[in-house]
N, C-alpha and C positions, 0 to 999 in steps of 0.2 A: 580130106578131112582128118585121117589118121596121122598124116605127116605134120599137120598143124598142132594137133594134140601132143605128139611127141616133142615137138619144138617147145611148146609151152611148159611141159613137165621138165624137160632138161633145163630150161632157163630158171624155173623155180628152184630146182635142186641146186644149181650153181649159185644162186643168190642166197639160199639158206646156208650153203656151206661157207660163203664168204662173210656172211653176218656172223656166224659162229666163230670163225677164225679171228675176226676183228676184235672181239671182246676178251680174248684170252689173256692178254698181257698189257701192262701200262705202255703208253706210247714211248718209243725209243727210236732215234734216228738210225739209219742204216750204217752210219759210220761209228756206232757205239756210243754216241753222246747221250746224256740224260740230264735232266734239270734237277737242281738242288736249290733251296732258298736259304740264303745266309742272312741271319738277323743279328744286329748289334743290340743285345740286351744289356750291354755294359753301361756304366755310368759316365762314360767318356767316349770321345771319338777314337776309333781304332784304325790301324792300317792293316788292310787285308791283302795278302799276296796269295795268288793261286799259281802253283808251279806244276809244270808238266813237260816231259820230253825236252829238257834243256832250256825251256823259256818260261817266262812268268809274266803275270799282270798284277799291278798294284792299284788299289783303290782305297780311299778313306771313307769309312762309314760312320756317319753321325749316330748318336744315340737313337734308338728305336727304328733305324732304317732297316728295311728288308729288301734284298736284291735276289732276283732269279739268275742263276748262273748255269751255263751248259758246260758240263765236264765229262771226263771219261774215267773209268776205274784206274786207280793208281795215282790220279792227281793229288796233290797235297795242298792244304789250306794252312797258311801261317797267319797268326794274329800277333801284331806288334813284334815281328821277328821271331816268334817261337812256333814250332810245329804244333798245330792244333788238331788236325785229323788228316788221315790218309783215306781217300774215298774209295768205296766199294760200290759195285752196281746195286747192291741192296739199299744204298742211300738214296736211290732215285725217288724224287718227289718229296723228300724230307725237308722239314725246316730245321736248320742247324743253328742253335744259339751260340754266339761267339764268346760269351762269358757264362761260366757255370755258377 
């Protein structure tokens, strides 16, 4: 009987510790990626380039479109060929308007 009670207490303690640790920070992948939301609040379609580590991807965003993009710290976002923002980990989860 005592062995069963110890097992139950240990299981409850471990469950409580894992629940506590899970809510500490926003979700982020193990590889260091985080999500941002790029929104075209411009009055025209824009070309968006995300550059990192010597490679890049290019997309056209129509007016009012919003896209979720997975990035790492140091990635750069260009709008119509001009550097718009260099991303930091603190940008995680933010909606970034492409025109000010």
